[in-house]
N, C-alpha and C positions, 0 to 999 in steps of 0.2 A: 517868385513866379513859378508856376506850375510846370512839371516835366512835359505836359502836353503842348504848351506854348513855347518851351524853351527851344531855341535854334531858329525861330521864326522872326525874331526881332520884335516881338510883341511885348510891350510895356504894360498895357492895360488888359485886365481880364474881362474885356467887353468886346464882343463880336457883333458886327451889323448882319442881320439876317438876310437871307435871300428871299426877296420879295417879288414873285413873278408878276408879270403884266406891266412892268414899267418902273416901279419905284426904285429898284436897286440898279442904278445906273453905274457905269464905270467910274463916273466921278465920285458917287457916294462910297464905293468900295475903296477907291484911292484915298478919299478924304479919311476913312475909318483907319486905314493903315498908317497914314501920316500922323494921325493923333494918337498913335501908340497902340491902336487895337488892330482888327482884322475884319475884313468884309468878304461877303460871298456874292458872287454874280449868280442870278437866278437863270438856270437853264430852261426852265419850264416855258411853254408856250412860244418858243422860238426855234428856228431851224439849227441844225448844227453849224451851218455856215454862218448865221448871225451870231451864234454863240462864240465862234471862232474869232469873229471880228471883235467882240467885246473883250475876249481873253487877250487878243493882241494889244488892245488899247491900254488895258491895265499892266500887261507886262512891260509896256513901253515906259511906264512910270517907275519901274524898278521896285515895286512894293510887293509884299507876300499877300496872298488871297486864296479864296476858295471858290469852287463851283458847285451848285446844287443842281441835282437832277431829280426828276420824277421817276421813280423806279416802277416797273410794271406791277400792277395789282388791280386789274380791271373789275369794275363793279357794273356789269351789264344791267340794262333795263329792258322789261318786255316792250315789245312794239306798242302794245295796247296801252300800257301805262304811259308810255312817251307820247303817243298821240293824244291821249287825254290831256295831259299837262300841257302840250302844245295848243290845244283848243282852248284851254282855260287862259292861257297867256295871250292869246291872240287880241283881246280886248285891250290889254296893255300895250301891244305892239301897235294897234291901230292909232294910238295917240302919237305915234312917231312915223306913221306911214309905212309900216313894215308888214310883211307877211312871213310868219314864222314857219319853219319847215316841220310839216306833220307827216312827211312821207316815211319816215324812219329813222331810228337813232344812229348817229355816226359814232363809231367806236375807233379809237387809234391808240398808240402807245407812245406819243409825244416824241416820235423820232428816236426812240430809245437806242437802237443799234447804231445809228450814225453818231449819236453823241458820245456813247460809250467808246466807240472806235476813236472819236476825236481826243478824248481824254487819256486813252491809253497810248496813242501815237504822239500827242502833244501834252504831256503831263503837267498838272498844275499842283501846287503844294498841298492843298487840302481838296477833297471831294466828299460831299455829303449826299445823302439819299432820303427822300421822304415818300410817303404813301406806299411804298412797298420795300422789301429787303432783297437785294440782288442775290443771285446765285453765288455760291462760295467762289466759283472759278472767276467770275466777274470781279469779285472783290480782290482776288489774289492777283489778277491781271493789273489792276490799278496800283496795288501795293508794290508789285515788282517794277512798275514804272516810276516809283518813287513817290507816290501820293499817300498821304495819311487820309484814311477812310473812316467817315463818321456816318452813323445811322441815326436818323430822328425816330424816336419811340415815345409812346405815351403811357407805358406801364412796364412792370417787371416781366411779364410774359414776353412782351415784344422785345424787351432787352435781352432775354436769354436767346430768342430767335436770331438777333442781330449778332450776339456773341458767337454762336454756332456758325455763322456765316464768315466769321473771320474779320470782323471790322476792328479799328483801332480804338475806337471811342464812341460815346453816344451823346446825342443831343436830346435831353430829356424834356419834353413839351408838355406843360400843364395846360389845363383846359381853359385857362384865362387868355391864352394866345389869341392874337388877331389873325384873320385870314383862315386858311384850311387847316383843320386839325391833321396831324400826321398819323392818326390812327390807321392801323392796318385793318380794322374791322369797321368801316364806315357806317354799316347798317345798325350797330349797337350804339345806345346812348353813350355819350362821354362820362366817365366817372368824374365826380366832382372831388377834386383833391387840391391842396394847396401845394405850390411849387416845392417849397422846402421838404414837405412830407413826401412828396413824389420822388424827389431826388434821394431822400434817405431809403426808400422802398426799393429803388432800383439799384442802389448800391449794395443793399443786402442781397439782392438777387444775382448780381454779376460783379466781377472785379475789373471792370473797365473805367477809364477816365470819363468823366461826366461834364457836359456842358449844359447849363440850365437855361431854359427859356419859357416864357408865357406870362404875361402881365407884368413884367418888370418895368417899373416907371420911375423909380427913385433910387438914390444911393442906398437906402435902408433895404430895398428889395434886393440889391446886389449883395450887400452884406448877408442877408438872411440866406440866400441861395449858396454862397461860399461857405458859410458856417455849417451848412447841411452836407457839405462835401463835394460840391461842384468846384471844378478847377477854373472855370469861366463862366459867363452869362452870355446869352445872346438876345439882342433887342431888335425890334422892327418897328412897332407902331410909334415909338417916341422919336423915330427918324423920319417919319412920313412928311412932315412939314419943313424939314431943313432945306437949306438952300440947294443942296446936291440932290435931293430926292427927285424921282421922275413921276411921282404920284400926280394924278390930274388935278387941276385947279379946283373943281367941285369937291373932290376928296379932301383936299387940304382945307378947304374952307369949312366943310362939314365937321371936321374934327374939333373946330374951335367955335362952332355955331351952338349956342345954348338950346336951340330947338332939338338938338341930337343929345339926349341925356342918359342913354344906356346902350348897351350891346346885347345881342342875342345870338345863339348858335342856330344856323338855318342851312337847310339844303335847297332853298328855293333858287338860288342862282346857278348852282353847278351840279346838283345832285349828290354832293358829298358835304359833310358837316364843315362849317366855316363860321368864324365869329365876325360880326359886322355891326355897325351902328343901326340901331333899330330904325326902320323907316316904314313908308307905306307898302312897299314891295314885301318886306319881310312879314308885316302884319297880315297882308293879304294871302300870301302864297306859301309860307312855310309849312302850314298844316297839309298842304295838298302835294307838295313835291315828293316824287318818289326818289328812292336811292337809285343813282344812275350816273356815275362819272366814267368817262367825260362827256357822255351824250347830252346831259342837261347843260354842261358848260358850252358845248357848241350850239345848242338850241337857243340859248339866252344871250349868246355872245353879241349878235347884231343888235339886239334890243339894248343891251347894257352900253354898247358902244354909242348908239344914237342918243341915249339918255345923258350920257356924259358930255357929248358934244353940245347938247341943248341945255346942260346945267340942271338937268332934272335929277336932283338928288333924291327924289322919292323913288326912283327906279334904278338907282345905281347900287352896285356892290361896294359899299363903303367899309371895307375890311378895317377892323380895329380891335385891339385888345382892350381888357377891362381898364387899363391905365391910360386911356387915350387922351385924357385931359392934360397930361404931362407932355404931350407932343408940342414942342415949341418951334418958333421960327429961328433962323440964324444958321450958322455952319454946323456941320455934323461934329466938328471938334469940340465945340461948346457943349453939345449934348453929351457927348462922351465925358467930358469934364465934370458935368453936373452929376452924372452917374457915379463917378468915382472919387468925387471931392472929399468923401469921409472915410476912404480906405486907408 
């Protein structure tokens, strides 16, 4: 077992990724730990108070776990581009009886200060960041509180930036990952590189422990990442259909529906690149969506919520990595066993 995981009672080098918006429930995080792995609560899209409640729930189970936060790295959109996209989407919203906000973009930092204060005053074993790299002082505060700090990166340059901020380890994310890319430069196209090659490139750039993630669907994928030098892997998509997942019923069904046969990277739903099952919405709007997070996330939020409630998978953000066909039903423990059966 790697030095990164030593002392946390982790027997399997497979971590459950933080999946914001519902999938990463306390039950999923707890189940991952009890299966010998470790899970991360997703701090994104919830208040500090709600996050504190989930932390309390997992702590009561007596298992190790981590918390992920969206670090500040705004990508503002111009009011003109925002309103143009809102007008374009209104025809889509009409199908669900909604009027989208075209008055101006809503920008926020996802309650950054309150959540950081929560985790420094109520420390958890692991804290990870995505979207941005925190200031070195913020990293130092968390480490002084007793947390191991990890930063999600998508390439060597970002890895060096994270190392300079003083993090303990890196989560190296390949472009095959489902959901949002962790890229620090969302306006640039994602570099196409296989996960083992990316792990190797990052390890040559910095001397920090690495957790590998992005497109991992089989034990062979786990083995390849570990052989490339990762001390552990992190999986998300393969857990979406498990018993403990909080993913919506339409999302779970779409992952197994033959009608959805591929994934695409799109800004159409949130203004930030994210990999999802290809559907009618991605086909119609990907080419028109401006860069603009979180403004576009807030713009399309009511539409995505209504579409999910109606089971309209043509308009839903069906986040999925390239290995989505390996997402099976049953308990989290069984999924982790499948991923490590050949180790």
